[in-house]
C-alpha positions as CSV (number, residue, x, y, z in Angstrom):
1,M,123.3,206.6,249.2
2,G,123.2,209.0,252.1
3,I,124.5,208.8,255.6
4,E,124.2,206.3,258.5
5,L,125.1,207.3,262.0
6,R,125.5,205.3,265.2
7,L,127.4,207.4,267.6
8,K,128.1,207.3,271.3
9,K,130.4,209.7,273.2
10,K,130.4,210.5,276.9
11,L,130.5,214.2,277.6
12,E,130.5,216.2,280.8
13,G,126.9,216.1,282.0
14,F,125.4,213.7,279.5
15,T,126.2,211.1,276.8
16,L,125.7,211.8,273.1
17,D,123.8,208.8,271.8
18,L,122.6,209.1,268.2
19,E,121.4,206.4,265.7
20,L,119.8,207.2,262.3
21,S,120.1,206.9,258.6
22,D,119.1,209.6,256.0
23,S,119.2,209.8,252.2
24,A,118.1,213.4,251.8
25,G,120.4,215.9,249.9
26,R,120.0,218.7,252.5
27,I,119.8,217.6,256.2
28,G,119.4,220.0,259.1
29,I,120.4,219.4,262.7
30,L,118.5,221.6,265.1
31,G,119.1,222.0,268.8
32,S,119.9,224.4,271.6
33,S,123.5,225.3,272.6
34,G,125.3,222.3,274.0
35,A,123.0,219.7,272.5
36,G,125.8,217.9,270.6
37,K,125.1,219.3,267.1
38,S,128.6,220.6,266.3
39,L,130.2,217.5,267.9
40,T,128.1,215.3,265.6
41,L,129.5,217.2,262.6
42,K,133.0,216.9,263.9
43,M,132.7,213.1,264.3
44,I,131.4,212.8,260.7
45,A,134.4,214.8,259.5
46,G,136.9,212.8,261.7
47,I,137.9,215.8,263.8
48,E,136.4,214.1,266.9
49,R,136.3,210.4,267.5
50,P,133.2,208.6,268.9
51,D,133.7,206.4,271.9
52,E,131.9,203.7,269.9
53,G,129.7,203.5,266.9
54,R,129.7,203.5,263.1
55,I,129.6,206.2,260.4
56,V,128.8,205.4,256.8
57,L,128.7,207.9,253.9
58,N,127.4,206.8,250.5
59,D,128.0,203.1,251.5
60,R,131.6,203.9,252.4
61,V,132.5,203.2,256.0
62,L,134.3,206.1,257.6
63,F,134.3,204.8,261.2
64,D,133.5,201.5,262.8
65,S,134.6,200.9,266.4
66,E,134.0,197.2,266.3
67,K,136.1,196.7,263.1
68,R,138.6,199.4,264.2
69,T,138.0,201.4,261.1
70,D,138.8,205.1,261.4
71,I,139.5,206.9,258.1
72,K,141.7,210.0,258.5
73,P,139.9,213.4,258.1
74,Q,141.7,214.2,254.9
75,K,140.7,210.9,253.3
76,R,137.0,211.1,254.2
77,N,136.2,213.4,251.2
78,T,134.0,215.7,253.3
79,G,134.2,219.5,253.4
80,Y,133.8,221.3,256.7
81,L,132.8,225.0,256.9
82,F,133.9,226.3,260.3
83,Q,132.0,229.2,261.9
84,N,134.9,231.6,261.4
85,Y,135.5,230.2,257.9
86,A,139.2,229.5,258.6
87,L,140.6,231.2,255.6
88,F,144.4,231.6,255.3
89,P,145.0,235.2,256.2
90,T,148.1,235.7,254.0
91,M,146.6,234.1,250.9
92,N,144.4,235.9,248.4
93,V,141.0,234.6,247.3
94,A,142.3,232.6,244.3
95,E,145.1,231.1,246.5
96,N,142.7,230.2,249.3
97,I,140.4,228.4,246.8
98,G,143.3,226.6,245.1
99,A,144.9,225.5,248.3
100,S,142.3,222.7,248.7
101,L,143.3,221.1,245.3
102,G,146.6,219.9,246.6
103,R,149.0,218.7,243.9
104,K,146.7,218.9,241.0
105,D,148.2,219.9,237.6
106,R,148.8,223.7,237.4
107,E,146.5,224.1,234.4
108,E,143.8,221.9,236.0
109,R,144.0,224.0,239.2
110,R,143.8,227.3,237.3
111,R,140.7,226.0,235.3
112,R,138.9,224.7,238.4
113,V,139.6,227.8,240.4
114,S,138.4,230.0,237.6
115,D,135.2,228.0,237.2
116,I,134.3,228.1,240.9
117,I,135.1,231.9,241.1
118,D,132.5,232.4,238.3
119,K,130.0,230.1,240.0
120,F,130.3,231.9,243.4
121,K,130.4,235.4,241.8
122,L,133.8,236.2,243.2
123,N,135.1,237.8,239.9
124,G,137.2,240.9,240.6
125,L,138.1,239.7,244.1
126,E,140.8,237.1,243.1
127,E,143.7,239.2,244.5
128,R,142.1,240.3,247.7
129,L,143.1,239.0,251.1
130,P,140.4,237.7,253.6
131,S,140.8,240.9,255.7
132,E,139.7,242.9,252.6
133,L,136.5,241.0,252.2
134,S,133.0,241.4,253.8
135,G,131.6,238.6,255.9
136,G,129.4,237.4,253.0
137,Q,132.4,237.4,250.6
138,Q,134.5,235.5,253.1
139,Q,131.8,232.9,253.4
140,R,131.5,232.5,249.7
141,V,135.3,232.0,249.4
142,A,135.2,229.4,252.2
143,L,132.4,227.5,250.4
144,A,134.2,227.8,247.1
145,R,137.3,226.3,248.6
146,I,135.2,223.3,249.7
147,M,133.2,222.9,246.5
148,V,136.2,223.1,244.2
149,Y,137.4,219.7,245.2
150,E,134.0,218.1,244.9
151,P,133.5,216.4,248.3
152,E,130.9,213.7,248.9
153,A,129.4,215.6,251.8
154,I,129.6,219.3,253.0
155,L,129.2,220.0,256.7
156,L,128.1,223.5,257.7
157,D,128.5,224.5,261.3
158,E,126.3,227.5,262.1
159,P,127.2,229.1,258.7
160,F,125.3,232.3,259.2
161,S,126.1,233.1,262.8
162,A,128.7,235.8,262.0
163,L,126.4,237.6,259.5
164,D,123.9,240.4,260.2
165,D,120.2,239.8,259.6
166,H,120.0,241.3,256.1
167,L,123.1,239.5,254.9
168,R,122.0,236.3,256.6
169,D,118.7,236.2,254.6
170,H,120.5,236.9,251.4
171,M,123.2,234.2,252.0
172,Q,120.5,231.6,252.9
173,E,118.9,232.0,249.5
174,E,122.3,232.0,247.8
175,L,123.3,228.8,249.6
176,I,120.1,227.0,248.6
177,S,120.8,228.0,245.0
178,I,124.4,226.9,245.1
179,F,123.5,223.5,246.4
180,K,120.6,222.9,244.0
181,D,122.7,220.9,241.6
182,Y,125.2,219.5,244.1
183,P,125.0,215.7,244.0
184,G,126.3,215.0,247.5
185,T,124.9,215.4,251.0
186,V,124.9,218.7,252.8
187,I,124.4,218.7,256.6
188,M,123.8,222.0,258.3
189,V,123.9,222.6,262.1
190,S,121.9,225.5,263.5
191,H,120.0,226.7,266.6
192,S,117.8,228.8,264.3
193,R,114.5,227.1,263.4
194,D,114.0,229.6,260.5
195,E,117.4,228.8,258.9
196,I,116.7,225.1,259.2
197,Y,113.2,225.2,257.9
198,R,114.3,227.2,254.8
199,F,117.3,225.1,254.0
200,S,116.7,221.4,254.9
201,E,114.6,218.7,253.3
202,S,115.2,216.4,256.3
203,L,115.5,217.4,259.9
204,I,117.3,215.9,263.0
205,I,116.3,217.5,266.3
206,M,118.7,216.9,269.2
207,D,118.4,217.6,272.9
208,R,121.3,216.9,275.3
209,G,122.8,214.4,273.0
210,Q,119.6,212.5,272.3
211,L,117.6,212.2,269.1
212,E,114.3,213.9,269.8
213,S,112.8,213.7,266.3
214,H,113.9,212.8,262.8
215,G,112.2,213.0,259.4
216,E,110.9,215.3,256.7
217,T,111.4,218.9,257.9
218,K,107.8,220.2,257.2
219,R,106.3,217.1,258.8
220,I,108.2,217.6,262.0
221,F,107.3,221.3,262.2
222,E,103.6,220.2,261.8
223,A,103.9,217.4,264.3
224,P,107.1,217.6,266.4
225,G,106.0,214.7,268.7
226,T,107.8,215.7,271.9
227,R,107.9,218.7,274.2
228,A,111.6,219.4,273.5
229,A,111.1,219.2,269.7
230,A,108.0,221.5,269.9
231,V,110.0,224.1,271.8
232,L,113.0,223.9,269.4
233,T,110.6,224.3,266.4
234,G,109.3,227.5,268.0
235,C,106.1,226.5,269.8
236,K,105.6,229.2,272.6
237,N,102.6,227.5,274.3
238,I,102.9,224.1,276.0
239,S,100.6,222.8,278.7
240,D,100.5,219.6,280.7
241,V,97.3,217.7,280.2
242,R,94.9,215.3,282.0
243,V,93.3,212.9,279.6
244,I,89.6,212.6,280.5
245,D,88.5,210.3,277.7
246,S,89.5,209.7,274.0
247,H,87.8,212.9,273.0
248,T,88.4,215.2,276.0
249,L,91.4,216.5,277.8
250,E,92.2,219.2,280.3
251,A,95.0,221.6,279.6
252,L,96.2,222.1,283.1
253,D,98.3,225.1,282.6
254,W,95.7,227.0,280.5
255,G,92.7,226.3,282.7
256,V,90.6,224.9,279.8
257,T,88.9,221.6,278.9
258,L,89.2,220.8,275.2
259,R,86.8,218.6,273.3
260,I,88.4,216.9,270.4
261,K,86.4,215.2,267.5
262,K,89.2,213.0,266.3
263,P,90.8,210.6,268.8
264,F,94.2,211.7,269.9
265,P,97.3,209.6,270.8
266,P,96.7,207.9,274.1
267,D,100.3,208.3,275.4
268,I,100.4,212.2,275.3
269,T,101.6,214.1,278.4
270,C,101.2,217.6,277.1
271,I,99.9,219.7,274.2
272,G,101.3,222.6,272.3
273,Y,99.8,225.5,270.3
274,R,101.7,227.9,268.1
275,A,101.3,231.6,269.1
276,H,100.2,232.9,265.7
277,L,97.4,230.3,265.2
278,F,94.8,231.3,267.9
279,E,91.6,232.7,266.5
280,P,90.2,235.8,268.3
281,V,86.5,235.5,269.5
282,W,84.3,238.5,270.5
283,G,81.1,238.0,272.5
284,E,79.9,234.6,273.7
285,R,82.3,231.8,274.5
286,E,82.7,229.1,271.9
287,E,84.1,225.6,272.2
288,N,87.8,225.2,273.0
289,C,88.3,228.8,274.0
290,I,90.6,230.5,276.5
291,P,89.4,233.6,278.3
292,F,91.4,236.7,277.1
293,Q,92.8,238.1,280.3
294,L,95.5,240.4,279.1
295,S,98.8,240.6,281.1
296,S,100.8,242.7,278.7
297,V,101.3,243.5,275.0
298,S,104.4,244.2,272.9
299,A,103.9,246.1,269.7
300,L,106.5,245.3,266.9
301,P,106.6,246.6,263.3
302,F,104.9,243.5,261.8
303,E,103.1,241.8,264.7
304,R,101.7,242.4,268.2
305,K,102.6,240.0,270.9
306,Y,99.8,239.6,273.5
307,Y,100.6,237.8,276.8
308,I,97.5,236.2,278.4
309,K,97.1,235.4,282.1
310,A,97.0,231.7,283.0
311,K,98.9,229.3,285.3
312,K,101.6,229.6,282.6
313,T,101.4,232.7,280.5
314,I,99.9,232.2,277.0
315,S,101.4,233.9,274.0
316,W,99.3,235.1,271.1
317,F,101.0,236.8,268.2
318,A,98.6,238.9,266.0
319,E,99.9,239.5,262.5
320,R,99.4,242.9,260.9
321,S,96.4,241.7,258.9
322,L,94.4,241.5,262.2
323,W,95.3,245.0,263.4
324,P,92.3,246.8,261.8
325,L,89.9,244.3,263.3
326,L,91.5,244.7,266.7
327,E,91.4,248.5,266.5
328,N,87.7,248.4,265.5
329,K,86.5,245.8,268.0
330,G,89.0,246.1,270.8
331,N,90.6,243.1,272.5
332,P,88.8,239.8,272.0
333,S,86.8,238.1,274.7
334,Y,88.5,234.7,274.0
335,L,91.1,232.9,272.0
336,R,90.0,229.8,270.3
337,L,92.1,226.7,269.6
338,R,91.5,225.0,266.3
339,E,91.6,221.2,266.7
340,E,93.7,220.7,263.6
341,D,96.4,223.0,265.0
342,I,96.8,221.3,268.4
343,L,100.2,219.6,268.8
344,Y,100.0,216.3,270.7
345,L,103.2,215.8,272.6
346,R,105.2,213.4,274.8
347,E,108.0,214.2,277.2
């Protein structure tokens, strides 16, 4: 069970080349704009055709260029949620939901539409047109229209991009709850690392059509493996390195030599360090410390962002719990890197 992808498609500027298999129930695809995320979803749905490759969903071959298999989109049993939700503007909520049931018996249609309206908490909105709904309500109707016909896979293309921040957080929680008992595969595309982290069990990171990283979401955030994956998972500080020996390396962009107790991978070309993990040090310099030479500071409601002078500016984000200490002792003398928090990366 799950999905297998082997996709190649030549695009302007680069070639999308993706090969993987995944059996997780909730899969996230993370990447910057133009990385090929939405195109990958469209190829799974059959809206776009790969130049070559193979797509298998739950052991059912949807596309195989060698065997000339190409199942039509309406026969793939996948539900695709477009960014603009694509509701029929002249149909009310109940009609929009029922439209996906095709020629089902009238009583069967009525029952299933009624059940899904209850599940998605759309009661009282049955007669409203899409233009009379909020953004969150429109999204729930679009999802209900997909879920009512019980597809094998649901494909979500930036599902929260049209919502404001407050509604986005609420809908993310609602979506996780909705899919808790869904037996199929859900694949969500996003450029937001926070959305992906909250939603997905498994993570695919793409950069210019290439697979940068793939595996358990939490594991990839802890050890992204490549520079591009580290940036996409939110790492603000990355430095090229010169490896001195198996326990010593020089962070060229930060002007510091780091001594590491555990041997690190021999093929690394750079390291990363997340902005909120630095430890402030006052007084004498300790091991693996960067001098605190303040360039600027940005005060936000729940954190302060300090920017430290180096060959490449270093970001330190101090959470609110540290503020009393900073106000009492002033700016630290150094920022210390904890060995267990260093990200060892390749290009």
